[in-house]
C-alpha positions in Angstrom: 0.1 -0.1 0.2 1.1 3.5 -0.8 2.1 5.5 2.5 -0.1 8.3 3.3 1.3 11.9 3.3 -0.2 15.1 4.1 -1.1 15.7 0.6 -3.6 12.8 0.8 -5.0 14.2 3.9 -5.5 17.6 2.3 -7.1 16.0 -0.8 -9.5 14.0 1.3 -10.3 17.2 3.3 -10.2 19.5 0.5 -7.9 21.8 2.3 -4.3 22.7 1.6 -1.2 20.7 2.6 0.3 23.7 4.5 -3.2 23.6 6.7 -2.8 19.9 7.4 1.0 20.6 8.4 -0.1 23.4 10.9 -2.8 21.2 12.1 -0.7 18.3 12.7 1.9 20.5 14.7 -0.8 22.1 16.7 -0.3 25.7 15.2 -2.3 28.4 17.1 -3.9 29.9 14.2 -5.7 26.6 13.5 -9.0 26.2 14.8 -9.7 23.3 17.3 -12.3 21.8 15.0 -10.0 21.6 11.9 -7.1 20.1 14.3 -9.6 17.4 15.4 -10.6 16.4 12.0 -7.2 16.6 10.5 -6.1 14.2 13.3 -9.1 12.0 12.8 -8.4 11.7 9.1 -4.7 11.1 9.7 -5.7 8.1 11.9 -8.0 6.7 9.2 -5.5 7.0 6.5 -2.7 5.4 9.0 -0.6 8.5 8.2 3.0 8.4 10.0 4.9 11.6 9.9 8.4 11.4 8.2 10.5 12.4 11.2 13.8 12.7 8.7 11.8 15.2 6.3 10.6 17.1 9.3 14.0 17.3 10.8 15.5 18.6 7.5 12.5 21.5 7.5 12.8 22.4 11.1 16.4 21.4 12.1 15.2 19.3 15.0 14.1 15.6 15.1 13.5 15.7 19.0 15.2 12.3 18.9 18.0 11.4 20.8 20.3 8.1 20.1 21.4 6.4 23.3 24.2 3.8 22.5 24.8 1.2 25.5 26.6 -2.0 25.4 23.8 -4.0 26.3 20.4 -3.0 27.4 19.7 -6.2 29.7 22.2 -5.4 32.4 20.1 -3.5 35.1 22.6 -0.7 35.3 22.4 0.4 31.8 18.9 -0.1 31.8 18.4 2.1 34.8 20.7 4.8 33.2 18.3 4.7 30.0 15.4 5.1 32.4 17.1 8.1 33.9 17.8 9.8 30.7 14.1 9.2 29.6 12.9 10.7 32.7 14.4 14.0 31.8 14.1 13.9 28.0 10.2 12.8 27.9 9.3 15.8 29.9 10.4 18.1 27.4 9.1 15.9 24.3 12.1 14.4 23.2 12.2 10.8 22.6 14.9 8.2 23.1 16.1 5.6 20.4 18.0 2.9 22.3 20.8 1.0 20.5 23.0 -1.7 21.8 26.5 -2.2 20.5 27.0 -5.7 22.3 30.7 -4.4 23.0 31.4 -5.3 19.3 33.4 -2.1 17.6 32.0 -2.4 14.3 28.5 -2.5 15.4 29.0 0.5 17.4 30.5 2.2 14.2 27.3 1.4 12.3 25.1 2.6 15.1 26.5 6.0 15.1 26.4 6.1 11.4 22.7 5.1 11.7 21.8 7.6 14.2 23.4 10.3 12.2 21.3 9.1 9.1 18.1 9.4 10.9 18.9 13.1 11.9 19.1 12.7 15.8 19.5 15.8 17.8 22.3 14.1 19.8 24.0 11.1 20.8 24.5 9.8 24.5 26.7 6.8 24.9 28.7 4.3 26.8 31.6 3.0 24.9 32.1 -0.6 24.2 34.7 -2.7 25.5 36.5 -3.3 22.3 36.6 0.3 21.3 40.0 2.0 21.1 39.7 4.4 18.1 37.2 7.1 18.1 36.7 8.4 14.3 33.0 7.4 14.3 32.2 9.7 17.2 34.5 12.3 15.9 32.3 12.4 12.8 29.2 13.2 14.9 31.4 16.2 16.5 32.3 17.4 13.4 28.8 17.4 12.2 28.1 19.6 15.1 25.9 16.9 16.6 26.1 16.9 20.5 27.7 14.1 22.3 28.0 13.0 25.8 29.8 9.7 27.4 28.6 8.2 30.4 30.1 5.4 32.7 32.5 3.9 30.0 34.3 7.1 28.6 37.5 8.2 27.0 39.7 11.5 27.3 40.5 11.1 23.6 37.3 12.9 22.8 36.5 16.5 24.0 32.9 16.0 24.8 31.1 16.0 28.1 31.1 12.9 30.5 29.3 11.8 33.3 31.1 9.0 35.5 31.2 7.4 39.0 34.4 7.7 41.0 35.4 4.0 40.1 38.7 4.6 41.8 36.9 5.6 45.4 34.4 2.8 44.9 37.1 0.2 44.5 39.3 1.8 47.3 36.3 1.5 49.7 35.7 -2.0 49.0 39.1 -3.0 49.4 39.8 -1.1 52.5 36.6 -2.7 54.1 37.8 -6.1 53.2 41.3 -5.1 55.0 39.2 -4.0 58.0 37.7 -7.2 58.0 41.2 -8.8 58.7 41.5 -9.9 54.8 45.0 -9.8 53.5 45.4 -11.9 50.5 42.6 -10.1 48.3 42.2 -11.2 44.9 40.9 -9.0 42.1 38.8 -9.7 38.9 39.5 -7.1 36.5 39.2 -6.9 32.5 42.0 -7.0 30.1 40.1 -4.4 27.9 41.1 -0.7 27.9 38.1 0.4 29.4 38.3 3.4 32.1 36.0 1.9 34.5 38.1 -1.3 34.9 41.2 0.5 34.9 40.1 2.9 37.6 38.9 0.0 39.7 42.0 -1.7 39.5 44.0 1.5 40.6 41.7 1.8 43.4 42.3 -1.7 44.3 46.2 -1.3 44.1 46.1 1.9 45.9 44.2 0.5 49.2 46.6 -2.2 49.3 49.5 0.2 49.3 47.5 2.5 51.8 47.6 -0.5 54.4 51.1 -1.8 53.5 49.7 -5.2 52.0 52.3 -6.4 49.0 50.7 -6.6 45.7 50.6 -10.3 44.5 50.1 -10.3 40.8 49.0 -13.9 40.8 46.0 -12.6 42.7 44.7 -10.6 39.9 42.6 -12.4 37.2 41.6 -10.8 34.0 38.3 -11.7 32.0 35.3 -10.5 30.2 33.7 -10.3 33.8 30.6 -12.6 33.1 29.4 -15.1 35.4 31.4 -17.9 33.7 34.3 -15.8 33.7 33.9 -15.6 37.4 33.5 -19.0 37.7 36.8 -19.9 35.9 38.8 -17.1 37.7 37.5 -18.4 41.1 38.6 -22.0 40.1 42.1 -20.7 39.0 42.6 -19.1 42.5 41.8 -22.0 44.1 44.6 -23.9 42.6 47.2 -21.6 44.3 49.2 -23.1 47.0 48.3 -19.8 49.1 44.6 -19.2 48.4 43.1 -15.8 48.8 40.9 -14.9 52.0 38.8 -12.5 49.7 37.9 -11.7 46.2 37.0 -7.9 44.9 35.5 -8.5 41.5 35.0 -5.4 39.1 31.6 -6.9 38.4 28.7 -8.4 40.2 28.3 -10.9 37.7 31.9 -12.2 38.4 31.2 -12.0 42.0 28.3 -14.3 41.7 30.5 -16.8 39.4 33.0 -17.1 42.3 30.2 -17.6 44.9 28.7 -20.4 42.9 32.3 -22.2 42.8 32.9 -21.6 46.4 29.6 -23.0 47.3 30.4 -26.2 45.3 33.6 -26.7 47.1 32.0 -26.2 50.7 34.1 -23.3 51.2 32.5 -20.7 53.7 31.4 -17.3 52.7 32.9 -15.0 54.2 34.5 -17.3 56.8 37.1 -19.0 54.4 36.6 -16.2 51.5 35.1 -13.0 51.6 33.4 -11.7 48.5 32.6 -8.3 47.1 31.2 -7.0 43.5 30.7 -3.9 42.0 27.6 -2.0 40.6 24.6 -3.4 43.2 22.7 -5.4 40.5 19.3 -6.3 41.8 20.0 -10.0 42.2 23.0 -9.0 44.9 20.6 -8.5 47.7 19.0 -11.8 47.2 22.2 -14.2 47.1 23.0 -16.4 49.9 25.0 -14.8 51.6 23.8 -11.2 50.0 26.6 -9.6 48.2 28.7 -6.7 49.4 28.9 -4.3 46.4 29.3 -0.5 45.3 25.9 1.4 44.4 26.6 3.4 41.2 23.3 5.4 41.4 22.4 4.5 37.9 19.1 6.4 37.6 20.7 9.5 38.9 23.7 9.1 36.6 21.0 9.0 33.6 19.4 12.1 34.9 22.6 14.1 35.1 23.7 12.7 31.8 20.3 14.0 30.1 20.6 17.4 31.8 24.1 17.9 30.8 23.1 16.7 27.1 20.4 19.4 27.0 22.4 22.3 28.4 24.8 21.4 25.5 21.9 21.5 23.2 20.6 24.7 24.2 24.1 26.4 24.3 26.0 28.2 21.8 29.0 27.2 19.9 31.1 28.3 22.9 30.0 25.5 25.0 32.8 23.9 26.9 32.6 20.0 27.5 32.3 19.3 31.3 33.0 16.2 33.3 30.9 15.2 36.1 32.2 13.0 38.7 29.2 11.2 40.7 30.3 9.8 44.3 29.6 6.0 44.8 28.2 4.2 48.1 29.7 0.9 49.4 26.7 -1.5 50.5 28.3 -3.8 53.0 26.5 -7.0 53.2 27.1 -10.4 54.7 29.3 -11.8 52.1 32.1 -9.8 53.4 31.5 -9.5 57.0 34.1 -11.6 58.5 33.9 -9.6 61.6 30.0 -9.3 62.8 
C-alpha cells in the first residue's frame, strides 16, 4: 500500500497541505475543529510523519540516540530510564541502540543515528573500542555527544562517570578492616576506563595499608558469570589461596560465589566476596553480596541534563566532566567480623 502523506489528507478534506501540516503541529492559528478533523483523518489513513523530512525542515527531530553495550543489564537499563525521565518531560524521544561491545556494530550504529537526523547522541563506549573516528564524525557535524560510565579522554566531549577509583578503594579498605590480607581482584583485559580505575583503587588501597601486591591474585576476564567461575577455580589452585575476592562486576562475584559453594568453602568465613554495580540480584544471593552502588538512575538524569544544556548552548559550549560519588553497600558476603 502507498504510504499516506499530508497531501492525501489535504485531498480528502479539500484543504491545503500547509493547513494539514500546521494542524498536525498544533499551530495556534488553526481552529480546534480543523485540528480534530485532520487528526481523525490522519488516523483513518494510517498517516505516519516523516521524521527525517521534518528534521530537515525544522532543524530538529526531537530524537536522541542512546548507545549502550547491552540493555539487559540493570545498570544500563536504569541509566536509560534516568535519561528518559528528563527527555520525555520536554517531548524528546529516546532511540536505544546496543553495541554488544562489538566495535564494528558501534560504528554502524553511530552512522545510522546520524542518518536518522537525531539531535544528539549519548553513549557508553564498548569494551573493544579503542579508536573514535565514528564519534568524531558526530562532533564534526555539530551533533552534541555526551559519554557516560565508559568514557575516554581522547574525545573533547562532556562525560558523566562514577568515581570508580574511590568505589574500589572503599571495597578493598573494608575487606582489609575485616582482617583480609590476601585479596584477589577480578578485572578486565580491555582498555576500558571503569575497569582501569577500579584496578587502580584496588592497588592503592593495598599500598595504603602496607599489604604487598601479588600479581597472581589478579585475574583478567570479560567479567561475566562464567568468567567469575573460571577465575575462582584458577585462584583455588594456588598454594596460598586468597582470603577475599573483589570483583569489578557483580556477575563475576556471583560466578565466584557459585564455585565456592560447590567446593564447600565458607563465605565469608574462609573467603570474603565483594562485587561492583549493585545489580538487583546482589541482595538476594546467599549470603547477600557486598557491592558498590553507582546510582544509575541519577547518572541518567545528570547525563540528560548535561546533554540538553549543551543542546541549548551556543557554539562556545565547553565540555564538562561530572564525577558522581559511589556508595559502598556492606552485606554478609564480606563480614568476617560481625
